C-alpha positions in Angstrom: 19.4 54.1 57.2 20.8 50.9 58.2 24.1 52.1 56.9 23.9 55.3 58.6 23.2 53.5 61.9 26.0 51.1 61.2 28.4 54.0 60.7 27.1 55.7 63.8 27.4 52.5 65.8 31.0 52.0 64.4 31.9 55.6 65.1 30.5 55.3 68.7 32.4 52.1 69.3 35.7 53.6 68.0 35.4 57.3 68.9 33.6 57.1 72.3 36.2 55.2 74.2 38.9 57.5 72.9 36.7 60.5 73.8 36.4 59.1 77.3 40.1 58.5 77.5 40.8 62.1 76.1 38.4 63.6 78.7 40.2 61.7 81.5 43.6 62.7 80.2 42.2 66.4 79.9 41.1 66.4 83.4 44.6 65.0 84.6 46.3 67.6 82.5 44.1 70.3 83.9 44.9 69.1 87.5 48.6 69.1 86.7 48.2 72.7 85.2 46.5 73.9 88.3 49.3 72.5 90.6 51.9 73.9 88.3 50.2 77.4 88.3 50.1 77.1 92.2 53.8 76.3 92.2 54.5 79.2 89.8 52.5 81.5 92.0 54.6 80.3 95.1 57.8 80.8 93.1 56.6 84.3 92.0 55.9 85.1 95.6 59.3 83.7 96.7 61.0 85.7 93.9 59.2 88.9 94.8 60.4 88.3 98.5 63.9 87.7 97.3 63.8 90.8 95.2 62.6 92.9 98.1 65.4 91.5 100.4 68.0 92.1 97.6 66.7 95.7 97.2 67.0 96.1 101.1 70.5 94.7 101.0 71.5 97.0 98.2 70.0 99.9 100.1 72.0 99.0 103.2 75.3 98.5 101.0 74.6 102.0 99.6 74.4 103.4 103.2 77.5 101.6 104.2 79.3 102.9 101.1 78.2 106.5 102.0 79.5 106.0 105.5 82.8 104.5 104.3 83.1 107.5 101.8 82.5 110.0 104.6 85.1 108.2 106.9 87.6 108.1 103.9 87.2 111.9 103.3 87.6 112.6 107.0 90.6 110.5 107.2 92.2 112.1 104.0 91.5 115.6 105.6 93.1 114.5 108.8 96.1 113.1 107.0 96.5 116.2 104.9 96.3 118.3 108.1 98.8 116.0 109.9 101.2 116.2 106.7 101.0 120.0 106.8 101.8 120.1 110.5 104.8 117.7 109.9 106.0 120.0 107.1 105.8 123.1 109.5 107.7 121.2 112.2 110.4 120.1 109.7 110.8 123.8 108.7 111.1 124.7 112.4 113.6 122.0 113.0 115.6 123.1 109.8 115.6 126.7 111.2 116.8 125.6 114.7 119.4 123.3 113.0 120.7 126.3 111.0 120.8 128.4 114.0 122.6 125.7 116.2 125.2 125.3 113.4 125.8 129.0 113.3 126.3 129.0 117.0 128.5 125.9 117.1 130.7 127.6 114.5 130.8 130.8 116.5 131.7 128.8 119.6 134.4 126.9 117.7 135.9 130.2 116.4 136.0 131.5 120.0 137.5 128.4 121.3 140.2 128.5 118.6 140.9 132.2 119.7 141.1 131.1 123.4 143.3 128.1 122.5 145.6 130.5 120.5 145.7 133.0 123.3 146.6 130.3 125.8 149.3 129.2 123.5 150.7 132.7 123.4 150.3 132.9 127.2 152.1 129.7 127.6 155.0 130.9 125.4 155.2 134.0 127.4 155.2 132.2 130.7 157.8 129.7 129.5 159.9 132.6 128.3 159.5 134.4 131.7 160.4 131.2 133.5 163.4 130.7 131.2 164.4 134.4 131.8 164.1 133.9 135.5 166.2 130.8 135.1 168.8 132.7 133.0 168.8 135.5 135.5 169.5 133.0 138.2 172.3 131.5 136.2 173.8 134.9 135.4 173.6 135.9 139.0 175.4 132.6 140.0 178.0 133.0 137.3 178.5 136.6 138.3 179.0 135.6 142.0 181.2 132.8 140.9 183.4 135.0 138.7 183.2 137.8 141.3 181.7 140.5 139.3 
């Protein structure tokens, strides 16, 4: 048994110090693992909070997009209505323009007639004056000749 005890003693001297060191390192690793787990839990909580905040932000963005879409549709309707009214106004302006052009043409025609009539009257008046002048001259000549 001496050999057995010598082997036991040798094993105790070689293995026990290393077992003690392994236990110490195990406790340190366990402590580090607990701290790491606590940090992971903290990170998980933080990520969950960030996820909730992102979801809230996305919800608000969706609401804002809906409002923008509604405003866009309203503005498009207003623009379409304004364009329709502009088209109607343009049609009225075109009709008035056509009517005014007809009136101007008619007025110009009448002015041309009046100018022509005035020209004829002028010719008649000039002839009458010439006739009167000639009459006067014939009278003077007749008196001068003694007729």
